[in-house]
C-alpha positions as CSV (number, residue, x, y, z in Angstrom):
1,X,9.1,34.0,37.3
2,X,11.0,35.6,39.6
3,X,14.5,33.8,40.7
4,X,16.9,34.3,43.4
5,X,20.3,32.8,42.1
6,X,23.0,31.8,44.3
7,X,26.7,31.0,42.9
8,X,29.6,30.2,45.3
9,X,31.2,27.0,43.4
10,X,34.7,29.2,42.7
11,X,36.6,31.7,44.3
12,X,34.2,34.4,42.7
13,X,30.8,35.3,44.3
14,X,27.8,36.1,42.7
15,X,23.8,36.8,43.6
16,X,21.3,38.1,41.5
17,X,17.5,38.5,41.3
18,X,15.9,38.3,38.2
19,X,12.3,38.6,37.0
20,X,11.4,37.3,33.8
21,X,15.0,37.4,32.6
22,X,15.0,41.3,33.5
23,X,17.9,41.8,36.4
24,X,16.8,43.6,39.3
25,X,19.9,43.4,41.5
26,X,23.2,41.6,41.4
27,X,26.3,41.4,43.0
28,X,29.5,39.5,42.1
29,X,33.1,39.8,43.3
30,X,35.8,37.7,44.0
31,X,35.9,36.6,47.8
32,X,37.7,33.4,48.2
33,X,37.1,31.6,51.7
34,X,34.5,33.7,52.8
35,X,31.4,32.7,51.1
36,X,29.9,31.4,54.5
37,X,30.3,34.8,55.9
38,X,28.7,36.9,53.0
39,X,25.9,34.9,51.2
40,X,23.3,35.7,53.5
41,X,24.1,39.5,54.2
42,X,24.2,39.8,50.3
43,X,20.9,38.2,49.9
44,X,19.3,40.8,52.4
45,X,21.3,43.8,50.5
46,X,19.7,42.1,46.9
47,X,16.1,42.1,48.0
48,X,16.7,45.6,49.6
49,X,18.0,47.0,46.7
50,X,15.3,45.9,44.8
51,X,12.6,46.6,47.2
52,X,11.5,42.8,47.4
53,X,11.2,40.3,50.1
54,X,11.4,36.4,50.4
55,X,7.6,36.3,50.1
56,X,8.0,38.0,46.2
57,X,10.2,35.0,44.9
58,X,8.8,32.3,42.7
59,X,12.1,30.2,42.7
60,X,15.6,29.8,43.7
61,X,18.5,28.7,41.4
62,X,22.1,27.5,42.4
63,X,25.4,26.1,41.2
64,X,25.7,22.3,42.1
65,X,29.1,22.1,40.8
66,X,31.8,21.2,39.9
67,X,34.0,23.5,41.5
68,X,35.2,24.4,45.2
69,X,33.9,21.5,47.6
70,X,33.0,23.9,50.4
71,X,31.6,26.7,48.2
72,X,29.4,24.3,46.6
73,X,28.1,23.0,50.1
74,X,27.8,26.6,51.5
75,X,25.8,27.9,48.4
76,X,23.5,24.7,48.3
77,X,23.2,24.6,52.1
78,X,21.3,28.3,51.9
79,X,19.7,27.8,48.7
80,X,18.1,24.7,50.1
81,X,17.1,26.4,53.1
82,X,15.7,29.5,51.8
83,X,13.6,27.2,49.3
84,X,12.5,24.7,51.9
85,X,11.4,27.2,53.9
86,X,8.8,28.9,51.5
87,X,8.2,25.9,49.7
88,X,9.7,27.1,46.7
89,X,11.3,25.1,43.5
90,X,15.2,25.1,43.2
91,X,16.9,24.5,40.2
92,X,20.4,22.9,40.2
93,X,22.2,24.3,37.4
94,X,25.9,22.9,36.4
95,X,28.5,25.4,36.9
96,X,30.2,24.7,33.3
97,X,26.6,24.7,31.7
98,X,25.6,28.2,33.2
99,X,29.5,29.5,32.6
100,X,29.2,28.4,28.8
101,X,26.2,30.6,28.4
102,X,28.4,33.5,28.9
103,X,30.2,32.6,25.9
104,X,29.8,35.2,23.1
105,X,27.4,34.1,20.2
106,X,29.0,32.6,17.4
107,X,29.7,29.2,15.4
108,X,32.8,27.8,17.1
109,X,32.5,25.1,19.7
110,X,33.1,26.1,23.3
111,X,35.2,24.9,26.1
112,X,33.9,25.8,29.7
113,X,36.6,25.1,31.9
114,X,37.5,25.9,35.7
115,X,40.8,25.6,37.4
116,X,40.3,22.2,39.7
117,X,43.3,22.8,41.7
118,X,45.8,19.5,42.2
119,X,47.1,20.1,38.6
120,X,43.4,19.3,37.0
121,X,40.7,21.2,35.1
122,X,37.0,20.5,35.2
123,X,35.9,21.2,31.6
124,X,32.8,20.5,29.4
125,X,32.6,21.3,25.5
126,X,29.4,22.7,24.0
127,X,28.5,22.8,20.1
128,X,26.0,25.2,18.8
129,X,23.1,23.5,17.5
130,X,19.6,25.7,16.5
131,X,20.9,29.0,17.8
132,X,21.9,27.6,21.4
133,X,24.8,25.6,22.9
134,X,24.5,21.7,23.5
135,X,27.3,19.8,24.9
136,X,28.4,17.2,23.2
137,X,31.6,16.1,25.9
138,X,30.4,15.8,29.3
139,X,32.3,17.6,32.4
140,X,35.2,15.7,33.5
141,X,38.0,16.5,36.1
142,X,41.1,15.9,33.7
143,X,44.8,16.6,33.5
144,X,46.2,19.2,31.4
145,X,47.5,16.9,28.9
146,X,44.1,14.7,28.6
147,X,42.3,17.9,28.1
148,X,44.7,19.4,25.6
149,X,44.3,15.7,23.9
150,X,40.3,16.3,23.3
151,X,41.1,19.5,21.2
152,X,40.4,19.6,17.8
153,X,39.9,22.7,15.1
154,X,38.7,26.4,16.1
155,X,37.4,26.5,19.5
156,X,36.4,29.3,21.7
157,X,37.3,28.6,25.4
158,X,36.1,30.4,28.8
159,X,36.6,30.5,32.4
160,X,39.6,30.2,34.8
161,X,40.7,26.8,33.5
162,X,41.1,28.2,30.1
163,X,42.9,31.4,31.6
164,X,45.3,29.0,33.7
165,X,46.3,27.0,30.7
166,X,46.1,29.5,28.3
167,X,49.9,29.1,27.1
168,X,49.4,25.4,26.5
169,X,46.2,25.9,24.7
170,X,47.6,28.2,22.3
171,X,50.8,25.9,21.9
172,X,48.5,23.1,20.9
173,X,45.9,25.1,18.8
174,X,47.6,28.0,17.7
175,X,45.6,30.9,15.8
176,X,42.6,28.1,16.2
177,X,42.4,28.8,19.7
178,X,39.9,31.8,20.6
179,X,39.0,33.1,24.2
180,X,36.2,35.0,25.8
181,X,36.8,38.6,27.1
182,X,38.2,38.0,30.8
183,X,35.5,39.6,32.2
184,X,33.3,36.8,30.9
185,X,35.4,34.3,33.0
186,X,33.9,35.0,36.2
187,X,30.3,33.6,36.3
188,X,27.4,35.8,36.7
189,X,24.4,34.9,38.8
190,X,22.3,36.8,36.6
191,X,23.4,33.9,33.7
192,X,22.6,31.5,36.4
193,X,19.2,32.7,37.0
194,X,18.2,32.4,33.2
195,X,19.6,28.9,33.3
196,X,17.5,27.9,36.3
197,X,14.7,29.5,34.5
198,X,14.9,27.3,31.6
199,X,15.5,24.3,33.6
200,X,12.5,24.7,35.4
201,X,10.2,25.6,32.5
202,X,11.7,22.3,30.7
203,X,9.9,20.6,33.8
204,X,13.5,19.4,35.2
205,X,13.0,17.9,39.0
206,X,13.2,21.2,41.2
207,X,12.7,19.4,44.8
208,X,15.7,21.1,47.0
209,X,15.3,18.1,49.3
210,X,16.6,15.8,46.6
211,X,19.4,18.1,44.9
212,X,22.5,16.7,45.4
213,X,26.0,18.1,44.0
214,X,27.8,17.3,41.0
215,X,31.2,17.1,42.5
216,X,32.6,15.2,39.5
217,X,35.9,14.1,41.2
218,X,35.8,12.9,45.3
219,X,36.0,15.6,47.8
220,X,39.6,16.4,49.2
221,X,38.6,15.7,52.5
222,X,35.7,13.6,54.1
223,X,35.4,11.3,56.8
224,X,35.2,7.2,56.4
225,X,32.0,6.3,55.7
226,X,30.2,9.6,55.8
227,X,28.4,11.0,52.7
228,X,29.8,14.4,51.9
229,X,26.4,15.7,51.1
230,X,23.1,14.1,51.5
231,X,21.8,12.5,48.8
232,X,25.6,11.7,47.7
233,X,27.6,8.5,48.4
234,X,30.4,8.1,50.6
């Protein structure tokens, strides 16, 4: 299955073309507030680099949140447009789920976390089960004190939220706090593509018209009575 994956949910930016798990081309970087101008040129570059076209795609994958409200809307709008134009399935992947997949394999529970701004963190906890990670605490927007209160025992932390609150985590857990390498804190679209492929193979809904964001908390700015994205509520 050849999948084009797009992530613009945070300050980082990533796009990848993956064929049956094999990476054909990828671009990843930090580009806050420039996703709208950089996403489509990145798609063109990826396809040209791999010698492919939109006609060669079998599916698309995109982060559906949590993360930057503007970034999520941009990524989903582009992914929906491409998928609907080509009649392709579109897998929406929770940002924290994809991020957790980048954690080094091991026996420890994993906290995936993003800096949510406004003194909050987006976080979810995952437990190792049968060789993979399964959510055991769902994604939430929390203040640091609430998040710290959920932490017990040895844990592995991954993501920008963990980096932001590293000192507080260490004060809470001490030697029981483990951190993924900084390079793993930036979500790669290669990982997103693998997560999307798994979702499609499980038979999860893939209608691009029906896909809605997972903001976790209300958007920072919106017009009264106007839904922030089709499929959500105002």
